[in-house]
N, CA and C atoms as a LAMMPS dump frame, in Angstrom:
ITEM: TIMESTEP
0
ITEM: NUMBER OF ATOMS
516
ITEM: BOX BOUNDS ff ff ff
-5.0000000000000000e+02 5.0000000000000000e+02
-5.0000000000000000e+02 5.0000000000000000e+02
-5.0000000000000000e+02 5.0000000000000000e+02
ITEM: ATOMS id mol type element x y z
1 1 1 N -254.427 -345.593 -394.096
2 1 2 C -255.387 -344.52 -394.887
3 1 3 C -256.751 -345.197 -395.503
4 2 1 N -256.603 -346.473 -396.036
5 2 2 C -257.698 -346.901 -396.494
6 2 3 C -258.829 -347.258 -395.436
7 3 1 N -258.443 -347.519 -394.238
8 3 2 C -259.483 -347.658 -393.209
9 3 3 C -260.264 -346.463 -393.053
10 4 1 N -259.652 -345.106 -393.041
11 4 2 C -260.427 -343.981 -392.588
12 4 3 C -261.061 -343.912 -394.16
13 5 1 N -261.005 -343.988 -395.329
14 5 2 C -261.802 -343.941 -396.436
15 5 3 C -262.781 -344.881 -396.266
16 6 1 N -262.53 -346.078 -395.952
17 6 2 C -263.823 -347.072 -395.515
18 6 3 C -264.9 -346.579 -394.79
19 7 1 N -264.169 -346.175 -393.648
20 7 2 C -265.135 -345.867 -392.761
21 7 3 C -266.006 -344.383 -393.126
22 8 1 N -265.604 -343.713 -393.932
23 8 2 C -266.194 -342.513 -394.125
24 8 3 C -267.27 -343.154 -395.345
25 9 1 N -266.778 -343.986 -396.369
26 9 2 C -267.635 -344.37 -397.274
27 9 3 C -268.893 -345.314 -396.548
28 10 1 N -268.389 -346.002 -395.565
29 10 2 C -269.387 -346.893 -394.997
30 10 3 C -270.664 -345.971 -394.224
31 11 1 N -269.98 -344.897 -393.405
32 11 2 C -270.905 -344.048 -392.59
33 11 3 C -271.773 -343.272 -393.498
34 12 1 N -271.45 -342.8 -394.629
35 12 2 C -272.423 -341.987 -395.463
36 12 3 C -273.256 -342.898 -396.213
37 13 1 N -272.849 -344.184 -396.673
38 13 2 C -273.608 -345.165 -397.284
39 13 3 C -274.8 -345.394 -396.164
40 14 1 N -274.225 -345.693 -395.353
41 14 2 C -275.484 -346.326 -394.201
42 14 3 C -276.398 -345.301 -394.079
43 15 1 N -275.977 -343.926 -393.734
44 15 2 C -276.434 -342.994 -393.487
45 15 3 C -277.574 -342.445 -394.448
46 16 1 N -277.269 -342.662 -395.693
47 16 2 C -278.224 -342.225 -396.901
48 16 3 C -279.02 -343.649 -397.188
49 17 1 N -279.041 -344.471 -396.372
50 17 2 C -279.889 -345.559 -396.804
51 17 3 C -279.45 -346.57 -398.013
52 18 1 N -278.224 -346.544 -398.332
53 18 2 C -277.935 -347.456 -399.608
54 18 3 C -277.29 -348.573 -399.017
55 19 1 N -276.985 -349.103 -397.971
56 19 2 C -276.342 -350.188 -397.301
57 19 3 C -274.951 -350.013 -397.643
58 20 1 N -274.147 -351.047 -396.742
59 20 2 C -272.824 -351.098 -396.964
60 20 3 C -272.359 -351.57 -398.058
61 21 1 N -271.183 -350.701 -398.834
62 21 2 C -270.955 -351.045 -400.063
63 21 3 C -270.212 -352.443 -400.106
64 22 1 N -270.332 -353.2 -401.203
65 22 2 C -269.758 -354.613 -401.366
66 22 3 C -268.393 -354.608 -401.057
67 23 1 N -267.5 -353.705 -401.581
68 23 2 C -266.148 -354.016 -401.523
69 23 3 C -265.617 -353.864 -400.087
70 24 1 N -266.495 -352.899 -399.314
71 24 2 C -266.019 -352.841 -397.843
72 24 3 C -266.603 -353.95 -397.206
73 25 1 N -267.542 -354.581 -397.455
74 25 2 C -268.297 -355.762 -396.561
75 25 3 C -267.468 -356.889 -396.988
76 26 1 N -266.971 -357.276 -398.21
77 26 2 C -265.858 -358.295 -398.441
78 26 3 C -264.544 -357.956 -397.724
79 27 1 N -264.112 -356.828 -397.629
80 27 2 C -262.933 -356.377 -397.215
81 27 3 C -262.868 -357.023 -395.609
82 28 1 N -263.839 -356.786 -394.793
83 28 2 C -264.31 -357.159 -393.648
84 28 3 C -265.017 -358.369 -393.058
85 29 1 N -265.052 -359.172 -394.092
86 29 2 C -265.37 -360.627 -394.155
87 29 3 C -267.192 -360.466 -394.02
88 30 1 N -267.886 -359.411 -394.095
89 30 2 C -269.262 -359.332 -394.067
90 30 3 C -269.948 -359.176 -395.502
91 31 1 N -269.437 -360.236 -396.286
92 31 2 C -270.151 -360.144 -397.811
93 31 3 C -271.544 -360.667 -397.645
94 32 1 N -272.462 -359.988 -398.453
95 32 2 C -273.692 -360.392 -398.454
96 32 3 C -273.944 -361.833 -399.036
97 33 1 N -274.846 -362.629 -398.646
98 33 2 C -274.786 -363.967 -399.323
99 33 3 C -275.687 -363.686 -400.703
100 34 1 N -275.144 -364.526 -401.407
101 34 2 C -275.512 -364.615 -402.653
102 34 3 C -277.05 -365.162 -402.802
103 35 1 N -278.09 -364.635 -403.447
104 35 2 C -279.452 -365.365 -403.246
105 35 3 C -279.351 -366.88 -404.077
106 36 1 N -279.886 -367.641 -403.546
107 36 2 C -280.041 -369.045 -404.009
108 36 3 C -280.782 -369.079 -405.22
109 37 1 N -280.395 -369.857 -406.402
110 37 2 C -281.068 -370.162 -407.579
111 37 3 C -282.364 -370.592 -407.198
112 38 1 N -283.548 -370.321 -407.848
113 38 2 C -284.875 -370.896 -407.606
114 38 3 C -284.843 -372.02 -408.529
115 39 1 N -285.061 -373.098 -407.866
116 39 2 C -285.038 -374.436 -408.469
117 39 3 C -286.526 -374.863 -408.377
118 40 1 N -287.268 -375.446 -409.446
119 40 2 C -288.522 -375.892 -409.462
120 40 3 C -288.36 -377.411 -408.962
121 41 1 N -289.351 -377.863 -407.939
122 41 2 C -289.2 -379.019 -407.553
123 41 3 C -289.759 -380.002 -408.658
124 42 1 N -288.812 -381.224 -408.527
125 42 2 C -289.329 -382.297 -409.704
126 42 3 C -290.44 -382.913 -408.971
127 43 1 N -291.59 -383.074 -409.673
128 43 2 C -292.66 -383.803 -409.217
129 43 3 C -292.459 -385.272 -409.097
130 44 1 N -292.568 -385.701 -407.684
131 44 2 C -292.334 -387.079 -407.441
132 44 3 C -293.506 -388.155 -408.048
133 45 1 N -293.196 -389.072 -408.393
134 45 2 C -294.277 -390.259 -408.879
135 45 3 C -294.502 -391.18 -407.733
136 46 1 N -295.697 -391.416 -407.48
137 46 2 C -296.054 -392.514 -406.613
138 46 3 C -296.703 -393.766 -407.106
139 47 1 N -296.667 -394.846 -406.476
140 47 2 C -297.205 -396.01 -407.015
141 47 3 C -298.92 -395.774 -407.326
142 48 1 N -299.647 -394.763 -406.388
143 48 2 C -300.765 -394.327 -406.758
144 48 3 C -301.148 -393.632 -408.175
145 49 1 N -299.927 -392.935 -408.468
146 49 2 C -299.937 -392.31 -410.125
147 49 3 C -300.306 -393.301 -410.977
148 50 1 N -299.593 -394.626 -411.087
149 50 2 C -299.597 -395.594 -412.117
150 50 3 C -301.03 -396.112 -411.97
151 51 1 N -301.379 -396.599 -410.654
152 51 2 C -302.509 -397.031 -410.533
153 51 3 C -303.899 -396.467 -411.143
154 52 1 N -303.731 -395.06 -410.61
155 52 2 C -304.826 -394.309 -411.257
156 52 3 C -304.785 -393.894 -412.618
157 53 1 N -303.53 -394.141 -413.262
158 53 2 C -303.393 -393.885 -414.709
159 53 3 C -303.957 -395.173 -415.359
160 54 1 N -303.866 -396.397 -414.9
161 54 2 C -304.47 -397.506 -415.335
162 54 3 C -305.95 -397.292 -415.46
163 55 1 N -306.364 -397.096 -414.205
164 55 2 C -307.974 -396.847 -414.039
165 55 3 C -308.348 -395.925 -415.222
166 56 1 N -307.603 -394.769 -415.394
167 56 2 C -308.088 -393.772 -416.361
168 56 3 C -308.058 -394.377 -417.672
169 57 1 N -307.013 -395.336 -418.032
170 57 2 C -307.01 -395.855 -419.425
171 57 3 C -308.183 -396.77 -419.505
172 58 1 N -308.403 -397.567 -418.584
173 58 2 C -309.594 -398.559 -418.54
174 58 3 C -311.001 -397.776 -418.733
175 59 1 N -311.094 -396.727 -418.058
176 59 2 C -312.373 -395.953 -418.002
177 59 3 C -312.373 -395.139 -419.416
178 60 1 N -311.359 -394.639 -419.983
179 60 2 C -311.323 -394.039 -421.212
180 60 3 C -311.69 -394.857 -422.48
181 61 1 N -310.854 -395.961 -422.471
182 61 2 C -311.175 -396.98 -423.512
183 61 3 C -312.329 -398.103 -423.392
184 62 1 N -312.841 -398.342 -422.336
185 62 2 C -313.597 -399.369 -422.047
186 62 3 C -314.817 -399.143 -420.981
187 63 1 N -314.831 -397.626 -420.528
188 63 2 C -315.857 -397.345 -419.65
189 63 3 C -316.224 -398.489 -418.353
190 64 1 N -314.944 -398.794 -418.061
191 64 2 C -314.997 -399.72 -416.904
192 64 3 C -315.675 -399.414 -415.627
193 65 1 N -315.062 -398.199 -415.058
194 65 2 C -315.553 -397.632 -414.102
195 65 3 C -317.141 -397.393 -413.926
196 66 1 N -317.349 -396.698 -415.2
197 66 2 C -319.002 -396.834 -415.071
198 66 3 C -319.694 -397.783 -415.032
199 67 1 N -319.087 -399.118 -415.508
200 67 2 C -320.008 -400.123 -415.418
201 67 3 C -319.893 -400.793 -414.046
202 68 1 N -318.766 -400.737 -413.344
203 68 2 C -318.647 -401.158 -412.144
204 68 3 C -319.45 -400.442 -410.983
205 69 1 N -319.572 -399.049 -411.369
206 69 2 C -320.257 -398.363 -410.433
207 69 3 C -321.765 -398.154 -410.634
208 70 1 N -322.277 -398.797 -411.559
209 70 2 C -323.801 -398.895 -412.077
210 70 3 C -324.155 -399.945 -411.243
211 71 1 N -325.547 -399.775 -410.727
212 71 2 C -326.218 -400.793 -410.133
213 71 3 C -326.847 -401.646 -411.29
214 72 1 N -326.51 -402.944 -411.164
215 72 2 C -327.06 -403.798 -412.464
216 72 3 C -327.979 -404.691 -412.137
217 73 1 N -328.595 -404.602 -410.587
218 73 2 C -329.788 -405.339 -410.228
219 73 3 C -330.748 -405.172 -411.064
220 74 1 N -331.451 -404.004 -411.612
221 74 2 C -332.469 -404.276 -412.379
222 74 3 C -332.5 -404.828 -413.659
223 75 1 N -331.232 -405.272 -414.235
224 75 2 C -331.149 -405.474 -415.507
225 75 3 C -331.236 -407.103 -415.537
226 76 1 N -331.712 -407.51 -416.801
227 76 2 C -331.633 -409.209 -416.903
228 76 3 C -330.16 -409.581 -417.401
229 77 1 N -329.968 -410.949 -416.932
230 77 2 C -328.589 -411.749 -417.294
231 77 3 C -328.126 -411.315 -418.795
232 78 1 N -329.376 -411.384 -419.698
233 78 2 C -329.089 -411.261 -421.174
234 78 3 C -328.556 -409.691 -421.114
235 79 1 N -329.332 -408.821 -420.757
236 79 2 C -328.66 -407.458 -420.763
237 79 3 C -327.199 -407.309 -420.396
238 80 1 N -327.092 -407.746 -419.139
239 80 2 C -325.798 -407.651 -418.628
240 80 3 C -324.698 -408.249 -419.517
241 81 1 N -325 -409.642 -420.012
242 81 2 C -324.039 -410.116 -420.968
243 81 3 C -323.875 -409.602 -422.098
244 82 1 N -324.744 -408.846 -422.625
245 82 2 C -324.492 -408.135 -423.973
246 82 3 C -323.652 -406.781 -423.696
247 83 1 N -323.766 -406.337 -422.448
248 83 2 C -322.997 -405.079 -422.01
249 83 3 C -321.364 -405.599 -421.602
250 84 1 N -321.439 -406.785 -421.228
251 84 2 C -320.097 -407.245 -420.682
252 84 3 C -319.011 -407.6 -421.953
253 85 1 N -319.65 -408.31 -422.973
254 85 2 C -318.844 -408.598 -424.065
255 85 3 C -317.901 -407.427 -424.747
256 86 1 N -318.552 -406.158 -424.968
257 86 2 C -317.686 -405.181 -425.405
258 86 3 C -316.718 -404.756 -424.383
259 87 1 N -317.231 -404.556 -423.259
260 87 2 C -316.381 -404.123 -422.466
261 87 3 C -315.254 -405.041 -421.92
262 88 1 N -315.273 -406.429 -422.146
263 88 2 C -314.24 -407.378 -422.047
264 88 3 C -313.224 -407.166 -422.999
265 89 1 N -313.652 -406.925 -424.283
266 89 2 C -312.775 -406.847 -425.524
267 89 3 C -312.074 -405.478 -425.404
268 90 1 N -312.861 -404.202 -424.937
269 90 2 C -312.246 -402.932 -424.887
270 90 3 C -311.125 -403.009 -423.869
271 91 1 N -311.419 -403.745 -422.637
272 91 2 C -310.284 -403.532 -421.349
273 91 3 C -309.205 -404.398 -421.728
274 92 1 N -309.433 -405.528 -422.319
275 92 2 C -308.426 -406.549 -422.845
276 92 3 C -307.43 -405.889 -423.678
277 93 1 N -307.869 -405.052 -424.831
278 93 2 C -307.06 -404.375 -425.842
279 93 3 C -306.41 -403.212 -425.109
280 94 1 N -306.955 -402.504 -424.099
281 94 2 C -306.262 -401.363 -423.447
282 94 3 C -304.914 -401.902 -422.38
283 95 1 N -305.486 -403.167 -421.948
284 95 2 C -304.294 -403.565 -420.882
285 95 3 C -303.371 -404.087 -421.956
286 96 1 N -303.542 -404.747 -423.006
287 96 2 C -302.406 -405.128 -424.078
288 96 3 C -301.421 -404.265 -424.543
289 97 1 N -302.087 -403.071 -424.559
290 97 2 C -301.418 -401.909 -425.497
291 97 3 C -300.362 -401.442 -424.309
292 98 1 N -300.729 -401.37 -422.998
293 98 2 C -299.74 -400.701 -422.262
294 98 3 C -299.179 -401.815 -421.245
295 99 1 N -299.395 -403.03 -421.296
296 99 2 C -299.023 -403.871 -420.189
297 99 3 C -298.451 -405.267 -421.022
298 100 1 N -297.605 -406.128 -420.7
299 100 2 C -297.408 -407.517 -421.078
300 100 3 C -297.307 -408.387 -419.797
301 101 1 N -298.557 -409.112 -419.68
302 101 2 C -298.859 -409.968 -418.682
303 101 3 C -298.714 -411.396 -418.844
304 102 1 N -298.355 -412.148 -417.798
305 102 2 C -298.017 -413.595 -417.973
306 102 3 C -298.418 -414.367 -416.713
307 103 1 N -298.805 -415.576 -416.868
308 103 2 C -299.078 -416.185 -415.896
309 103 3 C -297.935 -416.606 -414.796
310 104 1 N -298.278 -416.569 -413.779
311 104 2 C -297.167 -416.673 -412.475
312 104 3 C -296.824 -418.222 -412.709
313 105 1 N -297.745 -419.113 -412.837
314 105 2 C -297.579 -420.693 -412.77
315 105 3 C -298.593 -421.008 -414.14
316 106 1 N -297.432 -421.454 -415.271
317 106 2 C -298.073 -421.743 -416.399
318 106 3 C -298.51 -423.325 -416.434
319 107 1 N -299.498 -423.372 -415.867
320 107 2 C -300.087 -424.893 -415.758
321 107 3 C -301.595 -424.931 -415.95
322 108 1 N -302.126 -426.039 -415.878
323 108 2 C -303.677 -426.211 -415.929
324 108 3 C -304.289 -425.953 -414.717
325 109 1 N -305.182 -425.438 -414.6
326 109 2 C -306.005 -424.999 -413.443
327 109 3 C -306.787 -426.599 -413.091
328 110 1 N -306.402 -426.834 -411.926
329 110 2 C -307.291 -428.085 -411.287
330 110 3 C -306.165 -429.089 -411.206
331 111 1 N -305.21 -428.992 -412.024
332 111 2 C -304.066 -430.12 -411.743
333 111 3 C -303.286 -429.942 -410.625
334 112 1 N -302.201 -431.025 -410.34
335 112 2 C -301.449 -430.96 -409.361
336 112 3 C -300.123 -430.281 -409.957
337 113 1 N -299.809 -429.442 -409.025
338 113 2 C -298.609 -428.476 -409.152
339 113 3 C -297.694 -428.411 -408.074
340 114 1 N -296.426 -428.482 -408.291
341 114 2 C -295.292 -427.918 -407.249
342 114 3 C -295.491 -426.632 -407.058
343 115 1 N -295.298 -426.051 -405.609
344 115 2 C -295.02 -424.845 -405.233
345 115 3 C -293.618 -424.386 -405.704
346 116 1 N -293.29 -423.177 -406.116
347 116 2 C -292.07 -422.725 -406.393
348 116 3 C -291.686 -422.244 -405.056
349 117 1 N -290.44 -422.39 -404.482
350 117 2 C -289.982 -421.7 -403.458
351 117 3 C -289.059 -420.587 -403.567
352 118 1 N -288.69 -420.107 -404.7
353 118 2 C -287.801 -419.181 -405.028
354 118 3 C -288.527 -417.927 -404.616
355 119 1 N -289.761 -417.496 -404.875
356 119 2 C -290.359 -416.42 -404.62
357 119 3 C -291.573 -416.57 -403.795
358 120 1 N -291.645 -416.531 -402.593
359 120 2 C -292.675 -416.82 -401.629
360 120 3 C -293.986 -416.017 -401.914
361 121 1 N -293.785 -414.816 -402.297
362 121 2 C -294.676 -413.926 -402.777
363 121 3 C -295.541 -414.236 -403.914
364 122 1 N -294.979 -415.193 -404.552
365 122 2 C -295.742 -415.29 -406.21
366 122 3 C -296.706 -416.402 -405.957
367 123 1 N -296.501 -417.309 -404.843
368 123 2 C -297.811 -418.328 -404.881
369 123 3 C -298.232 -418.044 -403.326
370 124 1 N -299.758 -418.233 -403.292
371 124 2 C -300.681 -418.128 -402.104
372 124 3 C -301.027 -419.71 -401.64
373 125 1 N -300.615 -419.973 -400.456
374 125 2 C -301.081 -421.52 -400.282
375 125 3 C -302.36 -421.453 -399.666
376 126 1 N -303.246 -422.446 -400.228
377 126 2 C -304.752 -422.525 -399.527
378 126 3 C -305.042 -423.838 -398.865
379 127 1 N -305.908 -423.918 -397.914
380 127 2 C -306.256 -425.175 -397.579
381 127 3 C -305.407 -425.729 -396.315
382 128 1 N -305.162 -427.014 -396.363
383 128 2 C -304.289 -427.612 -395.067
384 128 3 C -302.946 -427.208 -395.397
385 129 1 N -302.354 -426.102 -395.101
386 129 2 C -301.052 -425.512 -395.249
387 129 3 C -300.377 -425.98 -394.015
388 130 1 N -299.09 -426.688 -394.125
389 130 2 C -298.169 -426.961 -393.01
390 130 3 C -297.567 -425.843 -392.204
391 131 1 N -297.634 -426.06 -390.826
392 131 2 C -297.176 -424.927 -390.23
393 131 3 C -295.71 -424.416 -390.562
394 132 1 N -294.744 -425.312 -390.601
395 132 2 C -293.494 -425.137 -390.978
396 132 3 C -292.974 -425.95 -392.262
397 133 1 N -292.291 -425.464 -392.969
398 133 2 C -291.419 -425.983 -394.099
399 133 3 C -292.321 -425.566 -395.233
400 134 1 N -292.08 -426.246 -396.469
401 134 2 C -292.783 -425.764 -397.539
402 134 3 C -293.709 -426.852 -398.022
403 135 1 N -294.601 -426.342 -398.588
404 135 2 C -295.81 -427.41 -398.937
405 135 3 C -295.124 -427.863 -400.306
406 136 1 N -295.365 -429.302 -400.394
407 136 2 C -294.807 -430.171 -401.583
408 136 3 C -295.408 -429.628 -402.956
409 137 1 N -296.863 -429.375 -402.627
410 137 2 C -297.234 -428.891 -403.86
411 137 3 C -299.095 -429.157 -403.659
412 138 1 N -299.793 -428.896 -404.743
413 138 2 C -301.195 -429.101 -404.381
414 138 3 C -301.93 -428.824 -405.958
415 139 1 N -303.297 -428.673 -405.764
416 139 2 C -303.957 -428.284 -406.936
417 139 3 C -303.977 -427.119 -407.206
418 140 1 N -303.697 -426.658 -408.386
419 140 2 C -303.615 -425.248 -409.165
420 140 3 C -304.973 -424.688 -408.973
421 141 1 N -305.292 -423.725 -408.451
422 141 2 C -306.671 -423.112 -408.33
423 141 3 C -306.692 -421.871 -409.122
424 142 1 N -305.627 -421.158 -409.333
425 142 2 C -305.443 -419.799 -410.215
426 142 3 C -304.068 -419.762 -410.599
427 143 1 N -303.816 -419.683 -411.743
428 143 2 C -302.409 -419.175 -412.244
429 143 3 C -301.725 -418.155 -411.757
430 144 1 N -302.404 -417.001 -411.4
431 144 2 C -301.735 -415.631 -411.068
432 144 3 C -301.366 -415.093 -412.183
433 145 1 N -301.167 -413.781 -411.952
434 145 2 C -300.48 -412.98 -413.015
435 145 3 C -299.513 -412.021 -412.712
436 146 1 N -298.489 -411.897 -413.475
437 146 2 C -297.393 -411.332 -413.369
438 146 3 C -296.948 -410.099 -414.594
439 147 1 N -296.689 -409.081 -414.352
440 147 2 C -296.391 -407.948 -415.075
441 147 3 C -295.147 -408.053 -415.553
442 148 1 N -294.958 -408.561 -416.763
443 148 2 C -293.39 -408.625 -417.415
444 148 3 C -292.817 -407.164 -417.816
445 149 1 N -293.804 -406.406 -418.436
446 149 2 C -293.369 -405.239 -418.9
447 149 3 C -294.564 -404.238 -418.857
448 150 1 N -294.288 -402.999 -418.353
449 150 2 C -295.215 -401.884 -418.361
450 150 3 C -294.691 -400.813 -419.181
451 151 1 N -295.471 -400.341 -419.975
452 151 2 C -294.977 -399.045 -420.823
453 151 3 C -296.222 -398.223 -420.953
454 152 1 N -296.516 -397.534 -419.724
455 152 2 C -297.488 -396.343 -419.533
456 152 3 C -297.013 -395.223 -420.304
457 153 1 N -297.892 -394.266 -420.871
458 153 2 C -297.305 -393.016 -421.583
459 153 3 C -296.99 -392.273 -420.429
460 154 1 N -295.969 -391.266 -420.568
461 154 2 C -295.641 -390.328 -419.474
462 154 3 C -296.903 -389.523 -419.084
463 155 1 N -296.783 -389.127 -417.672
464 155 2 C -297.666 -388.405 -417.127
465 155 3 C -297.536 -386.953 -417.54
466 156 1 N -298.531 -386.304 -417.785
467 156 2 C -298.466 -384.757 -418.047
468 156 3 C -298.709 -384.207 -416.548
469 157 1 N -298.315 -383.117 -416.471
470 157 2 C -298.186 -382.316 -414.995
471 157 3 C -300.006 -382.063 -414.781
472 158 1 N -300.812 -381.872 -415.666
473 158 2 C -302.228 -381.615 -415.345
474 158 3 C -302.637 -383.083 -414.951
475 159 1 N -302.119 -384.245 -415.338
476 159 2 C -302.754 -385.608 -415.081
477 159 3 C -302.34 -385.868 -413.543
478 160 1 N -301.417 -385.322 -412.817
479 160 2 C -301.074 -385.837 -411.445
480 160 3 C -301.962 -385.34 -410.606
481 161 1 N -303.179 -385.906 -410.501
482 161 2 C -304.233 -385.574 -409.508
483 161 3 C -305.051 -386.896 -409.224
484 162 1 N -306.143 -386.784 -408.518
485 162 2 C -306.874 -388.029 -408.28
486 162 3 C -308.055 -388.07 -409.118
487 163 1 N -308.082 -387.302 -410.232
488 163 2 C -308.976 -387.144 -411.258
489 163 3 C -308.77 -388.318 -412.226
490 164 1 N -309.577 -389.514 -412.107
491 164 2 C -309.462 -390.578 -413.149
492 164 3 C -309.873 -390.415 -414.493
493 165 1 N -310.894 -389.664 -414.483
494 165 2 C -311.521 -389.352 -415.785
495 165 3 C -312.533 -388.021 -415.525
496 166 1 N -312.195 -387.001 -416.275
497 166 2 C -312.884 -385.591 -416.084
498 166 3 C -314.6 -385.993 -416.256
499 167 1 N -315.251 -385.123 -415.648
500 167 2 C -316.46 -384.831 -416.084
501 167 3 C -316.841 -384.402 -417.749
502 168 1 N -317.709 -384.802 -418.257
503 168 2 C -318.139 -384.309 -419.733
504 168 3 C -319.209 -383.668 -419.663
505 169 1 N -319.161 -382.397 -420.195
506 169 2 C -320.244 -381.399 -420.237
507 169 3 C -320.405 -381.123 -421.983
508 170 1 N -321.551 -381.228 -422.448
509 170 2 C -321.68 -381.047 -423.759
510 170 3 C -322.443 -379.729 -423.981
511 171 1 N -321.727 -378.688 -424.433
512 171 2 C -322.101 -377.173 -424.55
513 171 3 C -323.119 -377.109 -425.743
514 172 1 N -324.295 -376.496 -425.676
515 172 2 C -325.266 -376.593 -426.886
516 172 3 C -325.079 -374.978 -427.419
C-alpha cells in the first residue's frame, strides 16, 4: 500500500513542480546530494612573498629602491657619499629588526681557510678548482652570509601582491 501512496505523491509533486519528496527519494535510493560547505581557500605563501616583503621593508625604512633606481651619474662622489651614509644605517637597522644574519665562515678575508665539506652549497670555490675531489682550502675572499633567524611580520591579505611600496599622492 505504501508504494501506491508513494507513486501518487511523487506523481503529483512532480506534476506541480515541487520535485520528488525527500522521504520518497531516500526510500528508493535517490536522495539528493547535500550541498558542500563553502570553504574559502587558504592563501598560499610563496618565497616571492617574503622577498617582496623584505624589499618593501627596505623601501619603507631606507628608500633603498628609490636610491637604486635613480640615475646617480650626474651627482658628485661627495653627494653620493652623503646620500649613502643614512641609507646604509637605515637599511642595516631594518635588516637587524627582522633577520639575524651571521657569516658562513667566520674568518679574516684574505687569509688561508679550509673549505667545509659538510654543506657544499655554503662555499663557492673560485680560481684553480680541482676537477674531482675536494679543495683543501684557499684564500677567503668573502665570508658569505647565512640567515639564522627570520622574523617577518605576518602578511595581511592586502599585502599579497607585487606592490612593494604603494605610490604616494598628497591631496591638497
